[in-house]
C-alpha positions in Angstrom: 37.8 2.5 -23.4 38.6 -0.9 -24.7 36.1 -3.4 -26.1 36.4 -5.4 -22.9 35.5 -2.5 -20.7 32.5 -1.6 -22.9 31.4 -5.2 -22.8 31.6 -5.2 -19.0 29.7 -2.0 -18.7 27.0 -3.4 -21.0 26.7 -6.6 -18.8 26.4 -4.5 -15.6 23.8 -2.3 -17.2 21.8 -5.3 -18.4 21.9 -6.8 -14.9 20.8 -3.5 -13.3 17.8 -3.3 -15.7 16.9 -6.9 -15.0 17.0 -6.3 -11.2 14.8 -3.2 -11.7 12.3 -5.1 -13.8 12.2 -7.9 -11.1 11.6 -5.3 -8.4 8.8 -3.7 -10.4 7.2 -7.1 -10.9 7.4 -7.8 -7.2 5.8 -4.5 -6.4 3.0 -5.0 -8.9 2.3 -8.5 -7.4 2.2 -7.1 -3.9 -0.2 -4.4 -5.0 -2.4 -7.0 -6.6 -2.4 -9.0 -3.4 -3.3 -6.0 -1.3 -6.1 -5.1 -3.7 -7.4 -8.7 -3.5 -7.4 -8.5 0.3 -9.1 -5.2 0.3 -11.8 -6.4 -2.0 -12.3 -9.5 0.2 -12.8 -7.4 3.2 -15.2 -5.0 1.4 -17.2 -8.1 0.2 -17.7 -9.0 3.9 -18.7 -5.5 5.1 -20.8 -4.2 2.2 -24.0 -5.3 0.6 -23.8 -6.0 -3.2 -25.6 -2.7 -3.8 -23.2 -0.7 -1.7 -20.2 -2.4 -3.4 -21.6 -1.5 -6.8 -22.1 2.1 -5.7 -18.6 2.3 -4.4 -17.2 0.8 -7.7 -19.2 3.4 -9.7 -17.7 6.2 -7.5 -14.3 4.7 -8.0 -14.7 5.4 -11.8 -15.6 9.0 -11.3 -13.7 9.9 -8.2 -11.0 7.4 -7.5 -9.5 9.4 -4.6 -12.8 9.6 -2.8 -13.5 5.9 -3.3 -10.1 5.0 -2.0 -10.5 7.1 1.1 -14.0 5.6 1.8 -12.6 2.1 1.3 -9.8 2.6 3.7 -12.0 4.2 6.3 -14.5 1.3 6.1 -11.7 -1.3 6.4 -10.3 0.5 9.4 -13.7 0.6 11.0 -14.3 -3.1 10.3 -10.9 -4.1 11.7 -11.5 -2.0 14.8 -14.8 -3.7 15.3 -16.8 -0.5 15.0 -19.0 -1.8 12.2 -21.8 -3.9 13.7 -23.0 -5.7 10.6 -23.0 -5.4 6.9 -23.2 -1.8 5.6 -26.2 -1.2 3.3 -26.4 1.1 0.3 -28.3 3.8 2.3 -25.7 3.8 5.0 -23.0 4.2 2.4 -24.9 7.1 0.9 -25.0 8.8 4.3 -21.2 8.3 4.8 -20.6 9.7 1.3 -22.8 12.7 1.8 -20.9 13.6 5.0 -17.5 13.3 3.2 -18.5 15.2 0.1 -20.1 18.0 2.2 -16.7 18.6 3.8 -15.0 18.7 0.4 -17.5 21.1 -1.2 -16.8 23.9 1.3 -15.3 26.5 -1.2 -15.0 30.1 -0.3 -14.5 32.9 -2.8 -13.5 36.3 -1.7 -13.7 39.3 -3.9 -11.6 42.5 -3.6 
C-alpha cells in the first residue's frame, strides 16, 4: 500500500468514528428526553411519597422499578388511573408484583 492509500484509509476511518460518536450522542440525548418525559408523567400521577418510594426501589431493583413505571404510565395514558396514586396504593401494587416474582419451587430427587 502506498502512503496515499494509507492516508485515505485513515481519513475514512476517522469519518466513520465521528459518525458513530454522533449517533451515540443522539441516542443518549433521545434517552434523556424520554427519561424527562417519563419523570414528568410520574410527577403527575404519583404523590411525592410514592415517587420517593419508587426512586428508592429503583436503587435496589432497577428492573422492578422500570416495570412499575411503565405500567403506571400505560395505565395513566389509557385513563385507567382515576387520580393521583398514593404511597399506600403503590405499596399494594408492588406487593402484587413481588408476590408473583417470589414463587420459587425446589424439587429434590
